[in-house]
Every structure is written in structure tokens, then in C-alpha cells.
BAMAR-928003 format. One record per atom (N, C-alpha, C): x, z, y; residue in one letter. Coordinates in steps of 0.02 Angstrom, whole numbers, plus 32768, in hexadecimal, padded with zeros to 4 digits. Example, Ala and Ser with C-alpha at 12.3 -4.5 7.8 and 13.67 -1.06 7.14 Angstrom:
<baros>
829481867EE4a
826781867F1Fa
829481867F5Ba
828281627F90s
82AC81657FCBs
8285818A8002s
</baros>
This chain:
<baros>
833E7F82841Fm
83187FAB83DEm
83107FFC83F9m
82E5801E83D4g
82D3805C83E0g
8306808283DBg
830D80BA8405a
834980EA8403a
8335812183CCa
8361814383A7d
83518168837Ed
835381B9839Ad
835481C383E1t
835382068409t
830D82168410t
82DC81EA83F6d
8296820783FDd
827481E183BAd
822C81D283C4d
820E81B68388d
81F3817C83A5d
821E814F83C5s
8218810383D3s
823480E383A3s
820C80B8837Bl
822380838351l
8200803E835Dl
822D800C8354e
82117FC6836Ae
81F87FB28312e
81C27FA5830Di
81A77F9082C6i
81917F4E82C8i
81AF7F2E8283g
81937EF48272g
81587EF78241g
81287ED18236v
80F57EE38207v
80E47E9C81D6v
80ED7EA5819Al
80DD7E65817Al
809B7E6D816Dl
806E7E358160c
80287E35816Ec
80117DF5815Bc
7FC67DF98152s
7F9A7DC28152s
7F737DC18192s
7F427D9881A2d
7F157D9381E4d
7EED7DDB81DEd
7ED57DEB8199a
7EB37E33819Fa
7ED57E5D8160a
7ECB7E96817Ai
7EEA7ECC814Bi
7EBA7F038135i
7EBC7F2D80FBp
7E917F5C80F0p
7E8D7F86812Fp
7E567FAE8132r
7E4E7FD6816Cr
7E768012816Er
7E8B80348132w
7EB2806E812Dw
7EF58053813Dw
7F0A8015813Bq
7F538005815Aq
7F497FF881A9q
7F127FDC81BEr
7F077FD98201r
7F1180218224r
7EE5804E8203r
7EE58091822Cr
7F2C80AB822Fr
7F52809E81EEa
7F9980BA81EFa
7FC080A68225a
7FB6805F8227l
7FF08042826Cl
7FC8805A82B3l
7F8D805D82B0d
7F6D807982F5d
7F8780C682FCd
7F8580EB82D3r
7FA2813182D5r
7FE7813082E8r
800E810982CEa
8055810782DBa
806780F6831Ca
803B80C58334i
804480AF837Ci
802D80E283B0i
7FF981068395a
7FCF813183CAa
7FF9817C83CAa
8015818D8394e
803481C98389e
807981D98395e
809E819D8392t
80E18199839Ft
80FD816E83E1t
8134816183E6s
814981308413s
815C80E883F4s
814B80DF83B7a
815580AB8391a
8133807183A9a
8143802D83ACe
812F7FFA83C2e
81317FC1838Ee
80FC7F988381i
80F67F59835Bi
810B7F218382i
81487F11836Ft
815C7ED18399t
815E7E868377t
81567E878333h
81537E4C8311h
81267E5582D6h
80F87E2582CBl
80D17E178295l
80EE7DD9826Dl
80FA7DE88230v
81187DB88204v
80D97DA081DDv
80CE7D5981DBm
80827D3B81B1m
809F7D008191m
80797CE6816Dk
80897CB2813Ck
806E7C83816Ek
808F7C368168e
80787BFC8192e
802B7BF1817Ee
80097BDE819Ep
7FC47BBF818Cp
7FB67BA08164p
7FE47B6F8156e
7FDF7B3C811Ae
7FEF7B5C80D8e
801A7B9180D8v
802E7BBC809Av
7FDC7BF0808Dv
7FC77C0F80CFr
7F917C2F80B9r
7F4D7C0680A0r
7F567BC480B1g
7F1C7B9F809Dg
7F1D7B8B805Fg
7F617B958038c
7F647B7C7FF6c
7F687BB07FC3c
7F387BE67FC7r
7F3D7C1A7FA4r
7F0D7C1A7F68r
7EDB7BE67F63t
7EAE7BEB7F3Et
7ECB7BDB7EFBt
7EEF7BA67EEEv
7F0D7B9D7EA5v
7F2C7BD47E8Cv
7F6A7BF07EB0p
7F817C287E97p
7F5A7C5B7E89p
7F217C747EB6y
7EF57CA77EA0y
7EDE7C9E7E62y
7EBE7C697E54y
7E997C5B7E14y
7EC67C607DDAy
7F067C4A7DE3r
7F367C4F7DB3r
7F487C957D9Br
7F467CC27DD5r
7F5D7D037DC9r
7F167D257DABr
7EE07D137DC2a
7EA77D317DA2a
7E967D127D57a
7EAF7CDB7D48l
7EA47CC67D02l
7EDB7CEA7CD4l
7F147CF77CF6r
7F4B7D187CCEr
7F317D5E7CC3r
7F177D817CF4r
7F007DC07CECr
7EB87DC47CBCr
7E947D9B7CBCv
7E607D9C7C85v
7E837D8E7C3Fv
7EB07D667C3Br
7ED07D607BFCr
7EFB7D987BE2r
7F207DBA7C0Cn
7F4A7DFA7BFDn
7F1E7E347BEFn
7EF17E3F7C25y
7ECC7E7F7C2Fy
7E7C7E757C1Fy
7E667E5A7BF9p
7E1E7E437BEAp
7DEC7E767BFEp
7DF37EB47BE5l
7DC47EED7BF4l
7DC57EFF7C3Cl
7E007F0D7C5Ew
7E007F1B7C9Dw
7DE57EE67CC4w
7DF37EA87CBBs
7DD17E777CDCs
7D8A7E7F7CE5s
7D6F7E957CAFl
7D217E987CA8l
7D117ECF7CD8l
7D387F0B7CD5v
7D247F407D0Bv
7D2D7F2A7D4Av
7D607EFD7D5Bg
7D6A7EE27D9Dg
7D297EBD7DB7g
7D077E947D81v
7CD77E647D9Ev
7C987EA07DAAv
7C867ED07D83g
7C5E7EFF7D9Ag
7C6C7F1C7DE8g
7CA87F2E7DEEr
7CB67F4B7E3Br
7CAE7F1E7E5Fr
7CB47EDA7E57s
7CB37EAB7E8Bs
7C677EA97EA9s
7C377EB67E76l
7BF77EBD7E87l
7BDB7EF97EB2l
7BFD7F277EBEt
7BF07F627EF1t
7C0D7F597F2Ft
7BF17F817F5Dp
7C0B7F777FA7p
7C577F877FA3p
7C7E7F6A7FD0t
7CC07F7C7FDDt
7CC07FB07FF9t
7CF07FF07FE5p
7CFA80348007p
7D0C802B804Bp
7CF880548077e
7D0D805080C2e
7D52804580CDe
7D86806D80AEh
7DC5806A80B4h
7DE48028809Eh
7DC0800C806De
7DE57FD38048e
7DCD7F878075e
7D9D7F8980A5r
7D847F5A80C8r
7DBD7F4180FBr
7DB27EFD810Cf
7DEA7EE18131f
7DE07EE18176f
7E107EDF81A6d
7DFB7EDC81EFd
7E3F7EB68207d
7E327E858239p
7E617E59824Fp
7E967E7D8268p
7EDA7E608257i
7F137E808273i
7F1B7E8982B8i
7EF37E5982E5s
7EF07E558325s
7ECD7EA2833Es
7EA67EBA8315d
7E8B7EF98329d
7EBC7F34832Cd
7EE97F2D830Cv
7F267F618314v
7F357F748365v
7F3F7FB0836Fe
7F507FBB83BBe
7F997FA683C2e
7F9F7F8383F4g
7FE07F6B8415g
7FF97F2F83FCg
7FDE7F0D83C4v
7FF97ECC83AFv
7FEF7E9083CFv
7FC37E8D840Bs
7FB47E5C8433s
7FF87E3F845Fs
80267E6D845Ft
80677E568479t
809F7E4B8446t
808E7E5A840Aa
80C77E5183D2a
80CC7DFF83BCa
81097DF983BEe
81257DA883B0e
81097DA3835Fe
80E67D678357r
80DB7D4C831Ar
81027D208302r
81227D2E82C0v
815C7D0B829Ev
81357CE5825Cv
812F7CA98253y
81187C86821Ey
81497C7A81F2y
81397C7B81A7c
816B7C68817Fc
814D7C47813Fc
81787C32811Ar
815B7C1F80DCr
81897C4480A7r
81737C738089p
81A17C9A8053p
81AF7C738015p
81F07C828000e
820C7C527FD2e
82137C8E7F8Be
82047C607F5Ap
81F97C8B7F1Bp
82467CA57F08p
824E7CDF7EF4a
827F7CFC7ED4a
829B7CDF7E95a
82D47CEB7E7Fd
82EB7CD07E44d
82B87CE67DFDd
82B47D2F7E00d
827B7D3D7DD1d
82347D447DDAd
822A7D717E07f
81E77D7A7E1Ef
81F77D997E70f
81B37D937E89g
81B47DB67ECAg
81BE7D6C7EFAg
81C97D8E7F40v
81D87D4D7F71v
82127D6D7FA1v
822E7D3B7FB6e
825E7D4A7FF8e
82487D2A802Fe
825D7D458075l
82537D3480AAl
828B7CFF80BCl
827C7CC380E7p
82B67C9B80F6p
82E37CBB8120p
83237CA08119a
83557CBD8140a
83477CC68180a
83317C9681A9p
832E7C9F81F8p
82F57CD8820Cp
82C17CD781E1v
82A47D0B81F0v
82BA7D5481DDv
82E37D6581A7v
830C7D97819Cv
833A7DA881D0v
835B7D7E81EFd
838D7D83822Cd
83687D94826Bd
832F7D78827Ce
83087D8A82B0e
82F37DD782A4e
82D97DF18274l
82BC7E338268l
82FC7E67826Dl
833A7E4B8256a
836B7E7A8250a
83867E828293a
83837E5582C3a
839D7E5B8308a
83657E788332a
83247E778316a
82ED7E8C834Da
82CB7ED2833Ca
82C57EEB82FCv
829C7F2782F2v
82C77F5082C9v
82AF7F9582C5d
82CF7FC382A7d
82B87FCD8263d
827F7FBB824Dv
82627FC4820Dv
822C7F908206v
82107F7C81C9v
81D77F5581BBv
81B27F7A818Fv
81717F698197v
81417F8D8172v
811A7F568147v
811A7F5D810Er
80F77F1D80EAr
80AA7F4480E7r
80807F1080F8c
80317F2080F5c
80197EDC80BDc
7FD07ED880C1h
7FB77EA18096h
7FCD7E6080ACh
7FD57E388074g
7FE97DF0807Dg
802F7DE2805Fg
80577E0A8054f
80947DFD802Ef
80A37E217FF1f
80B77DFA7FBFg
80C07E1C7F81g
80F67E437F77g
81237E437F3Ei
815E7E6B7F30i
81967E3B7F51i
81AF7E727F86l
81E67E4C7FB4l
82327E577F8Al
82547E287F99k
82967E317F81k
82CF7E0A7FB4k
830B7E117FA4g
83387DF27FDFg
834E7E1F800Dg
836F7DF6803Fd
83997E128077d
83667E3C80A7d
83287E3380A5i
82FD7E4E80DCi
82F37EA280CFi
82F67EB38097l
82FB7EEE8075l
83327F1A8098l
83687EFF80ADq
83A57F2780D0q
83A97F158116q
83857EE08127a
839D7ECA8173a
83837EF481A4a
834B7F1581A8p
83367F4281D9p
835F7F7C81D5p
83707FA78206r
83937FE28208r
8378801081D4r
8336801981D4h
830A8044819Dh
82F4801F8172h
82FB7FE3815Fg
82E87FBD8127g
82927FAD812Eg
82747FA680F4v
82307F9680EDv
820A7FC680CDv
81D87FE980F7l
81B6801D80D7l
816D7FFC80B4l
816180168076s
812680048049s
8108803D8037s
80C68042802Ey
808E807B8011y
8098806F7FC6y
80A2809E7F9Eh
809180A37F55h
805A80E37F52h
802480C87F30f
7FF181047F22f
7FF781267EE4f
802D815C7EEBg
804381797EABg
807B819E7EC0g
809581D67E9Cd
80D681ED7EABd
80FD81C67E83d
812B81A67EA7i
815781757E79i
818F81A17E4Ci
819481DE7E50n
81BD820D7E24n
819A820E7DE6n
815A82007DD8e
813982027DA6e
811081BD7D8Ce
80F681AA7DBDy
80CA81637DB1y
80E0812B7DDFy
810881017DAFr
811D80BA7DCFr
80F0808C7DB8r
8104804C7DE6g
80DC800E7DC8g
80927FFD7DE5g
80737FD47DCAr
802C7FBD7DD3r
7FF47FF27DCCr
7FCB7FE77DE9m
7F8980077DD2m
7F8F80507DEFm
7FA580557E36g
7FAB80997E48g
7F6480BE7E61g
7F6680D57EA2r
7F2780F37EB9r
7F0B812B7E97r
7F36814B7E71g
7F1C81817E4Dg
7EF581727E02g
7EFF812F7DF4f
7ED081267DB6f
7EF681437D7Cf
7F31813F7D65w
7F4E81657D35w
7F4B81A67D39w
7F5781CC7D74e
7F4F820F7D7Ee
7F0282227D65e
7ECF81F37D7Cf
7E8C82117D66f
7E8382037D20f
7EA181D57CFFi
7E9C81C67CB1i
7EB782077C92i
7EF2821A7CACh
7F1C82527C8Ah
7EFF82937C99h
7ED0829E7CC6g
7EB882E07CD7g
7ED583107D06g
7F0F82E77D2Cd
7F3283087D53d
7F1083357D85d
7F2D835F7DA8d
7F1183837DEFd
7F25836A7E23d
7F5083457E25a
7F68832A7E6Ba
7F8382DE7E61a
7F8B82B37E90t
7FA6826E7E8Ct
7FD682747EC8t
7FF582367EDFg
801F82387F17g
801081F97F37g
803581F77F7Av
803B81B57F9Dv
807F81B77FB1v
809D818A7FA1t
80EB817A7FB2t
80EF81427FF2t
8116814B8026l
8123811B8051l
8181811B8047l
819380DF802Dq
81D380D08012q
81F780988042q
823580A6803Bq
82648062804Eq
826C803A8010q
824280048011i
82497FE47FCDi
82897FBD7FC2i
829A7FB97F7Bt
82D27F8F7F5Ft
82C07F637F34t
82F37F447F18e
82E07F157ED9e
82CA7F387E9Fe
82D37F7B7EA3t
82C97F9F7E66t
827C7FB87E76t
82477FA37E43i
82067FB77E4Ei
81FD7FFC7E5Ei
81DA80167E90d
81CC80597EABd
821480807E99d
824780617EA4g
828380877EAAg
82A180957EEEg
8294808A7F1Eg
82A7808F7F5Fg
82AB80D47F79g
82C680E07FB4g
82CD81237FCCg
828D81387FEEg
828681777FDCv
823D81997FF3v
824281B08037v
821A81948064v
821181A380A8v
81DB81E380B6v
81A581D58094v
8174820A8091v
8149820C8056v
813F823C8037l
8116824E7FF7l
80EF827C8002l
80AA82727FFCe
807C82A08006e
805582B17FC2e
804E82F07FACh
801982FB7F6Dh
7FDD83037F84h
7FB182E67F5Fv
7F6C82F07F6Cv
7F42830C7F39v
7F25834E7F47d
7EF9836D7F0Cd
7EBC83447EFEd
7EB183427EC0i
7E7183127EAEi
7E4F83467E77i
7E5E83777E6Ad
7E43839E7E34d
7DF783AC7E40d
7DE583A77E7Fd
7DA383AF7E92d
7D7483767E9Bd
7D9A83317E84l
7D6A82EF7E86l
7D5882DF7E3Al
7D2E82B57E46y
7D0782A27E05y
7D1982597DEDy
7D1882327E17t
7D2E81EA7E13t
7D6D81CB7E27t
7D77819E7E13w
7DBA81737E23w
7DBB815E7E70w
7D6F81477E7Aq
7D5F812F7EBFq
7D6B81627EF5q
7D58819F7EE3a
7D6381E07F1Ba
7DB081E67F10a
7DD481D97EE2i
7E1E81E37EE6i
7E4881BB7F19i
7E2D81767F06k
7E4C81457F34k
7E2F81517F7Bk
7DFC81617F93r
7DE481727FCFr
7E0E81A27FF3r
7E1681E07FC9r
7E4382107FE8r
7E8D81FE7FF8r
7EAD81D67FC1g
7EE681BC7FD2g
7EF4818F8012g
7EC18164801Ey
7EB7813E8059y
7EC181668092y
7E9981A68095v
7E9981CC80CEv
7ED481E180DDv
7EF8820680AFv
7F45821F80B2v
7F6D81E280CBv
7F7081A980A8a
7F9D817D80BDa
7F9A815D8107a
7F63816F8123e
7F5A8151816Be
7F81817C819Ae
7F9F81BD8187g
7FC281DC81BCg
800981DC81A2g
802681C2816Em
806381CB8155m
809D819D817Cm
807F815D819Cl
80B0813C81C2l
80C081578204l
809A818F8217v
80B381B1824Fv
80E581DA8236v
80E581FF8201t
8113823081F0t
814981FC81DAt
815381C781C4a
8188819581ABa
81AE818681F7a
81908178822Cv
81B28172826Ev
81CE819D8284v
81BA81DF8288k
81D4821F8297k
821C822D8264k
820E82298228r
824E823181FCr
827E81FF820Ar
827181BC820Dl
829F818E8215l
82CB81908260l
82AC81B0828Bt
82CD81B482D5t
82E881F482CEt
82E58214829Fd
83138259829Ad
8359824B8279d
8384824F829Cp
83D8823D8282p
83E78270824Cp
83C182A78240t
83D882D08209t
83B082C281C2t
8380829781CEf
835782868192f
836C8251816Bf
836C82628123t
8386822F80EAt
8350822980BDt
833581EA80B1p
830481DC8078p
832681F3803Bp
82F582128015s
830F822F7FCDs
830581F17F9Es
832A82047F64q
832881C27F34q
82F381E17EFFq
82C781BB7EEDp
829981DA7EB1p
82B681D97E66p
829881FF7E43d
82A381FF7E04d
828481BF7DE2d
829E81A37DA8e
8273816E7D90e
8238817B7D6Ae
81F7817A7D83g
81CB81887D69g
81B5815F7D33g
818481687D03d
8162813A7CD2d
814781017CFBd
815080BF7CE9y
813B80887CF5y
80F380737CDEy
80C4806A7D08y
808080597CEEy
806680177CFBy
80357FF97CDBt
80227FB47CF7t
7FD57FC37CE6t
7FB27F8D7CEBl
7F687F8C7CE3l
7F547F9E7C9Al
7F1A7FD07CA2p
7F027FEC7C5Ep
7EF47FAB7C2Bp
7EF57FCD7BEFt
7EDB7F997BB3t
7EBA7FCE7B83t
7E937FAC7B58g
7E767FCE7B19g
7E5980107B37g
7E6E80487B0Bt
7E4980887B0Ft
7E4F80A77B57t
7E8180927B81a
7E8E80A57BC4a
7E5480977BF3a
7E3D80537BE8v
7DFB80397C02v
7DC180617BECv
7DB5806F7BAFg
7D7780927B95g
7D8780DA7BACg
7DB980F07BB1r
7DBE81367BD3r
7DA8813F7C15r
7DC4810A7C4Cy
7DAD81067C83y
7D6181067C92y
7D4280DD7C5Fl
7CF780C97C6El
7CD0810D7C61l
7CE581367C25v
7CCC816B7C0Ev
7CCF81A47C46v
7D1081B67C5At
7D2081E47C88t
7D0381D47CD1t
7D02819E7CE2n
7CE981867D29n
7C9F818A7D2Bn
7C7981777CF1t
7C32818B7CEBt
7C1B81C37CEBt
7C3F81EB7CBCa
7C3582407CB4a
7C4082577D06a
7C6D82477D1Bg
7C82825B7D64g
7C4682507D9Ag
7C2782177D90r
7BF682017DC5r
7BB282267DA4r
7BAC823E7D77i
7B7382707D5Di
7B8182AE7D6Di
7BBB82BD7D6Cq
7BC983097D93q
7BBE83077DCEq
7BD382DE7DF5r
7BCE82E07E43r
7B8582DA7E58r
7B5482B57E2Cw
7B1982B07E32w
7AEF82EB7E36w
7B0383137DF4v
7AE683507DE4v
7B0283807E26v
7B36837F7E32r
7B4B83A97E65r
7B2883A17EAEr
7B1A835C7EBFe
7B0383557F03e
7AB583667EF7e
7A9283627EBEq
7A4C83767EBCq
7A4783D07EBCq
7A7983EE7EA1s
7A7884327EA7s
7A9884487EF6s
7AB3841E7F17s
7ACF842F7F55s
7AC983F97F80s
7A9183EA7F98p
7A7E83BF7FCBp
7AA783B8800Ap
7AC08385801Eg
7AE68382805Eg
7B32838B804Dg
7B4283A08012e
7B8883A68004e
7BB08364800Ce
7BF08361801Es
7C1283258024s
7C1883087FE0s
7C2482C67FDCr
7C2D82A27FA1r
7C7982A87F8Br
7C7D82AA7F42a
7CC482A97F30a
7CC082867EEAa
</baros>
């Protein structure tokens, strides 16, 4: 296992066959800019991955039933091109994973919600890696895996968890509230939602951005470099993750919040268009 005298760490990654491009870049940078090494990829067994259609449609129907207005917005977004940072790349494209051991598992439902990894997988990771990074493909994690590696399980939260916890991050509520900044948090997750130790927290200025899409894009760019910082901090024996304040819990928008988003985002697009016409060649925001 990696020694804490430098920035070498042995990393396990929870992932699917493909991950969002910003996650791939974050892993690439961590490997390129530190002495960290990805030694294990934990993936769902092929038959589990092949049985996702029914659960997917169940979740989709539940979302339509609980959040009908936001679901209509989602349909509209699905008709537009996928933003570059959110496009998926094969996990095999990540630098250095060709030699990583692939561990296939069948996650087990937790007692209330979320999933737990099987005990043999937890034991293997506890013995083999220093930290686990959760990427796309695994939902809310619970159980022994959260404490098994020396530095726990790292997960991104798009928001400052001291103020904004829960679903629908990526600067959405900050945009709706007219905040000047949002945050990106890399935390050691616990069974308390967004209540884990904060390893890296970056504040992101958004007062010059007009749309939620631009806010998300800037957050992804910031997130790409945070895993490098996390590796360096976790290998510093003087570093201790901070405990967050318990920020307000947010979920998907309903009612007037959806209307406010549509009005604010549309107005922002118009403002951006006007600015681009008056200043040709200026970067998009």
C-alpha cells in the first residue's frame, strides 16, 4: 500500500464501464500529477448491469409522479446535445487502469435505502487500497466499505455542503437563489447524506454567469483538479478532514422553483446572446 511519506496512494475506483468525461479527467490528472496508482476497479457483475432497464423505468416513473414539472424540463434537456464535460468515456481510457485488478460484485440493498458492497469485496479493498473513489455507476453507499480503506470512500458533491446538501446540486439552487458563488466538495462519505469529512472544498465564482448550464460547466472544470489536491492532503500526516456544518437539505425542484428556473435561465440566455452580439468572440458564459 502507498506510503504516507509522499503523495503515493493506491486507489480503488467504483465505476461502470463508462464514466462522465470530467470524472475521467479527474482520475487522469490524479495519476499524472501525483504518485497515486489505480490498482482496483470495482464494477457490477455483467448480469447486474444487464438488468438495469426495469429499475431505470421504475425510477423514471417515480420521478414523473413526484416531480412532474421538472420531469418535463428534463425531457426538453434530453433533446439538446450532451455537454462536453458530461459525455461518457470508457473507463479503459483512464491512464493506468490497464493493469488494475477488476473486481466484479453484486451490490446488496441496504436496510432502508442505498446499497452495500458484499463482505468479500470490502475485505479485499480494505487489504489492498488506501482510498476508494466513487464514480458513476454506484448509488448511495452504506455499510462497512465506508470505513474499510484507511482514507475511506471519496465522493464529489456539487455544492458547499456547509450550505447546500442533498440532491439537485451542480449549482442549481445557488442559481435560483441568485448567489454569487457555488462550491464543489470532495468528501469522505458516511451514512449521513453529505455529512462526511471534507477533504477538499473549492468555491466557484458564478456572478458572471447567466445560465445554469454555464455554472455546471465551470463546476466540472474545477472538479477535475480536486482529486489531485485530495491525494496530496491525504498523504500529509498533519492533515485532518474538516467536519461540515449541517447545511439545508435540497431535493428536486417543484412548483414555483421550476417556473423561476425557466424564467431565470431563459433571461440569462437572452442576456448572453445580447452580450455576444455586442462583443463578438467573447467566451460563452
